[in-house]
C-alpha positions, 0 to 999 in steps of 0.5 A: 342501589347503584355501584360506583365505576372507577377508571383503571389508571395507565402505567406511568413512563417510569414503569411502576403502577400506582396502587388503587385501593378497592371502592368502598360500597356506599350506605343504602339510604332508608326511610327509617334510619332507625329500622336497620336489621341483619339483612340489610347488614348481610347485603351491605357486606355482600356489596362490599365482597362484590366490589372487591372481587370486581376490583381484583378481577379488573386488576388482574385483567389490566395486569395481564392485558399490560404483560401481553402488550409489553411482552409483544412490544419487547418481542418486536424491539428485540427482534428488530435490535437482533436483526440490525445487530445480525446484519452489521456482524453478517455484513463485516463477516462477509466483507472479510471472508470476501476479501480473503477469497479475493486475495487467495484467488489473485494470488497466483496472478500476482505471483505470475506478475511478479515472475514476469516483471523480473524476467523483463527486468533481466531481459532488458538489462541483458539487451543493454549489456549487450548493445553496450558491448556492440558499441564498443567493438564497433567503435574500436574497429573504426578507431583502429581503421582510422589510425591505420589511414591517419596514424598522426592522430596518435600524435594529436592525442599526445599533445592533449595528454601533455597539456594535461599532465602537470609540470614541465614536459621538457623531455618526453618518451612516448611508447608506441605499438611497433606498427603504429611507429612505422606508419608515423616514421613513413609520413615524416611527421615533424616531431618536437625535439624533446619527443623520443618515440620508443617501440613497445610490442606490449601495447595494442594498435592505437596504444600510447603511454607518455613518460616525463621526468615528473608523471606518467600517463596513458594516451591510448585510444582504448583507455579514452574509449574505455572511459567514454563507455564507462560513462554511457554504462552508468547511465544505460545500465542502471537497474530496472526495478519492476513495478510490483504492486503489493498485496493488500493485507 
């Protein structure tokens, strides 16, 4: 009497296990085909039961082994995926936390930098104002000293102003500071006949105001100096905007 050995089938990739029916016991050969008694039938039944029990035992063992292997592989795969996901989340969270901590730590430094930049800008503007005022005062002193030594320079300013005025200037009234008028009279300067010099105590030294039949004009040195200084201030006193880096959001 021999038992038929059957190989267990492997679980396919689809995940479903193919059902395998238990083998049937092979009938035992006998010299006398007609000598079948009850003992022979019992042995056949017992053999069939053992085959079924062995098949069932092997099936259960294979199922348990497959379950154990699948559980182990699932744990390993889940552990790897969990580690990967945890690493990514931890990296993002750590990066955001570190960035926020860095911004909080550098906030006082940025505020100090902005304060120093504003102070530097204001200080520079004050220095430029002081320089402009100093230049204007020095220029006024130089011009007044020049006019004191050479009062005829005022007459040159009158000529330039008349040339720029519209219309004909047949009659011109020249208003001067009394001291300037005395100096011009002392040098016996030759004046055009249509010019009339008039003392005006309201005008400062170097001041000159022209009046014609058609227009009036200011030919004083101070007005010209002021126009020149306004042009200088327009370029020199431009607002200096401090370069302050914006905070990273």
